[in-house]
C-alpha positions in Angstrom: 47.1 -154.4 155.2 46.4 -151.1 152.9 43.5 -148.4 153.7 41.0 -149.8 151.1 41.5 -153.2 152.8 41.2 -151.5 156.5 37.8 -150.1 155.6 36.2 -152.8 153.5 33.3 -153.3 152.6 33.1 -149.3 153.0 35.1 -147.8 149.9 36.6 -144.5 149.3 35.9 -141.9 146.8 37.6 -138.7 145.7 36.3 -135.9 143.5 38.1 -133.2 141.4 36.9 -130.7 143.7 38.9 -131.8 146.8 35.8 -133.6 148.4 36.3 -137.3 149.7 33.4 -139.6 150.4 33.4 -142.8 151.9 30.7 -145.3 151.0 28.8 -148.6 151.4 26.7 -150.2 148.7 24.1 -152.5 149.2 24.4 -151.4 153.0 21.3 -153.9 154.0 23.9 -156.9 154.0 26.5 -155.6 156.2 25.8 -156.0 159.9 22.6 -157.0 158.9 21.7 -158.8 162.3 22.5 -155.7 164.2 19.7 -154.1 162.2 17.2 -156.9 162.7 17.7 -156.5 166.1 15.9 -153.3 166.1 13.6 -154.0 163.3 10.3 -152.9 165.4 12.0 -149.5 165.0 11.8 -149.7 161.4 15.6 -150.2 160.9 16.3 -152.3 157.8 19.9 -151.3 157.1 19.3 -148.7 154.7 21.5 -145.8 153.7 19.4 -143.5 156.1 19.9 -146.1 159.1 23.6 -146.5 158.5 23.9 -142.6 158.5 22.0 -142.5 161.7 24.3 -144.9 163.4 27.4 -143.0 162.1 26.1 -139.8 163.5 25.3 -141.1 166.8 28.8 -142.7 166.7 30.5 -139.4 165.9 28.3 -137.4 168.5 29.4 -140.0 171.3 33.1 -140.9 170.2 34.6 -138.0 167.9 32.3 -135.0 168.5 34.9 -132.7 167.1 34.0 -134.0 163.7 30.3 -133.2 163.7 31.0 -130.1 161.8 33.1 -131.6 159.3 31.3 -134.6 158.0 28.0 -134.8 156.1 26.0 -137.4 155.1 24.0 -138.1 151.7 22.3 -141.6 152.2 20.0 -143.0 149.7 17.9 -146.4 150.2 20.9 -148.9 149.5 23.7 -146.5 149.8 25.4 -144.8 153.0 27.7 -142.3 151.9 29.5 -139.6 154.2 31.4 -136.9 152.7 33.9 -134.2 153.6 36.3 -131.4 152.5 38.6 -132.5 155.3 40.2 -135.9 154.3 42.1 -136.5 157.3 38.8 -136.1 159.1 37.0 -138.3 157.0 39.6 -140.8 157.3 39.7 -140.8 161.3 36.2 -141.2 161.2 36.1 -144.1 158.9 38.9 -145.8 160.5 37.3 -145.8 163.7 33.9 -146.4 162.8 35.0 -149.6 160.8 37.0 -150.9 163.8 34.0 -150.2 165.8 31.4 -152.3 163.5 33.8 -155.2 163.7 33.4 -155.2 167.4 29.6 -156.5 167.8 29.7 -155.4 171.5 30.9 -152.0 170.7 28.7 -151.4 167.7 25.4 -152.8 169.4 26.2 -150.4 172.6 26.2 -147.3 170.0 23.4 -148.7 168.1 21.0 -148.9 171.4 21.1 -145.1 171.4 20.5 -144.6 167.8 17.4 -143.0 167.2 15.5 -144.3 164.1 16.2 -142.0 161.0 13.4 -139.2 160.2 11.8 -140.6 157.1 10.7 -138.2 154.2 7.3 -138.6 155.3 7.9 -137.4 158.6 9.9 -134.1 157.1 7.0 -133.5 154.7 4.6 -133.9 157.5 6.4 -131.6 159.5 6.8 -129.1 156.9 3.1 -129.0 155.8 1.8 -128.9 159.1 4.4 -126.1 160.5 3.3 -124.2 157.2 -0.5 -124.7 158.1 -0.1 -123.7 161.6 2.5 -120.7 161.0 4.8 -122.0 163.5 8.0 -124.4 164.2 6.8 -127.6 165.4 8.0 -129.3 168.6 8.5 -133.1 168.9 5.2 -133.0 171.1 3.4 -131.6 168.1 4.9 -134.2 165.8 3.9 -137.0 168.1 0.3 -135.9 168.2 -0.1 -135.4 164.4 1.2 -139.1 164.1 -1.2 -140.4 166.4 -4.0 -138.6 164.6 -3.0 -139.9 161.3 -2.5 -143.5 162.7 -5.8 -143.4 164.2 -7.1 -142.5 160.6 -5.8 -145.2 158.7 
């Protein structure tokens, strides 16, 4: 089995600048039941959700790659990229293998925090500017609670 077959439905992309990426299009379809199991946490299988899962996987299983791999997800596209080809290949082979083992990927997913939404990032930025300080998680929780009471 060649590399492309090993990582499918993920796919490998190379650019002329020496950067490489691994992507997953229409990511809501792959491992749909996994994300459905935590839909109460607002997981949908989006690119952001896949990035959160991949980050948790790297932190727990291959932390030496944390500084070597970046993510640029979109709603229906997961994308991890790096200038270190070997690091990204190592990641995707292990990640895909784990994804194919329901017990292992469910275990990692159980510790994956929901990704921060753009709204939360905007809220944190605006509140931080208004208050003139960096916000703690407690500050953000209180702000979310106040906003939910208003709506």
